[in-house]
C-alpha positions, 0 to 999 in steps of 0.5 A: 817320102820315104824314111832313111830306114825304108830298105831295112824295112823291105829287107825285113819284110814289113808289110808297108803302108801308107800315112801322111805321105809316108811309106811307113812299116805297119807291121813285120809279121805279127802285130799282136806278137809285137804288141806283147813283145813291147809288153815283155820285152821291148820293140824298135820303132822307127819315127822318122816320119815326125816333124821334128824343129829346132827354136832357137835365139835369145827369146825362144823361151819366151816365144814357145810360151807364147805360141803354145799352152804350156810354160815351157820357160819353166823347162831347165836344160835337159827336161821335156814336157808334154803340150799342146799347139792350139787356135785362138778358139782353143781347139788342139792343132796338135799335141807335141813333145818339146825338149829345151836343149839349151838355155836358147835352144829347144826341141819340138816334135810334131806329128807326122800328119801335122808337120806342115800345120804346125811349121806354119802356126809357130813361123807366124806365132815366133815372129815377134820374137827374137827366135828363129824356126829350123825343120831338121831333117833327121831320123827318130828311133824308139826302143820301148819296154821293160827291157829297152834301159838294158839293151840300150846300156849295152851300147850307149855311152849315156848314163841312163840310170840317172836319166828320169822320165821326160828327160834328154841328154847328149850320148852316143852308139858306136861313135855316133851321136845322138840325143837320148830322151826318156820318152815314148808313147807306149806306156812302157819304159823306153827311150827315143833317139835323135840320129843324124839320117845318114846314121840311123841305119847303123843305129837300128842295126846295132840296137837290133843285133844288141837286143834280138837275144834280150827280145827285142823286136821290130815294131809297126805303126798298127801295134804303136796304136793299140799300145798307146790305146791300151796306155789311155793315150790320146791320138790327133786325128781321134781324140784330139781335134781342132773341135776338141779344146784340152778340157775335153780331152782331160787335158787340162792340166797341161794348159797353164793359164798361170803364165804371166804373159798372154799367149794364142787360145788364152781367152777361149781356154780360159772360158772353157776352163770354166764352163761344164762340160758338155762331153768327156773323154771315157774308156770303154771295155766290151764283153763281146767279141766286135771289135770297136771301132773309130766312128761308131756311135755310143748309145743308150742300150734302153732308149737307143738315144744317141750319147757319143762316139768313139774315137779309137778302139781295138781288140786289147792284146793284153786283156783280150777284149774289145777296148775303145775311147769315146767322147760321151755327153753322160755316163748316168745310163747303161751304154752300148756301142752301134756296131753296124746296126748291131748294140753291142754293151759296154761297160765304163773303165778307167783310163788308162786300161793297163798300167806298167808295173814300175816295181 
């Protein structure tokens, strides 16, 4: 499958990759340069492969409270929330962003690889409510970085200065209507623009033309992954899986066990919240040069005993050192990562590895 911006990625000379059935830009040149551009100025991402759904109807709020672990009914119009779709046994089916666009209308955004899973699960869970589910064919363009607000303000009529984090408002660029959300997955300030697919090209080029003099550059999936890793943000298929509960992943805060009505997974998640943790998600930093990769074992440096597994790893362009997230059963031992049969000593690091300046 191809997004509405596919031809532009070809024109820009992007290296393409297959991701969740989509031909997506991996990088346009140097993924490290793209990463640092997002940290220092701004990057432009095509996220048109993400799954988008609109849930609407008089019981849309109650339906989402039942379907998801969060309390979406308490969102006021214009607010957004990070939430999870869990199985009845508490395992995570996907992590989602949910926006309340009107009293009876929500936008739910899913990971590209899980679009069908989310569609199927929501369809079943909404069946007992006066709420309908529509899958949207719409583009999603993200502009992320410390210069994102200034660049976007030059061409967008939305009141960006009054838009708080995790909020959404309507706006337009060159007369093209769109939704402007102050959300993202890079650890930077930035925006995600929900754009009619037929106008994606015009919006992309308007942003590019306006932003390039201010340091904006196109950015691919490779740097998106290192950005979210530095920011300590979990990714489905790595830190989040059907075998992982929100509490394993350190996301217990998004589970609202105080919801008055029942929801899918409540019993299992209540038990998981009260159970001792058999594993925890941690950050690891290596002083060596070998890159830590997902799937590599984490062991006791002294004994070689297996303690866990790396879920994501890369060399941090900002820190200049290999970093990783991993699930481990204990932190009361000197740790190492088994890199193809050779033990690489690592140190625990607080998450996130990188936190943007808010000054």
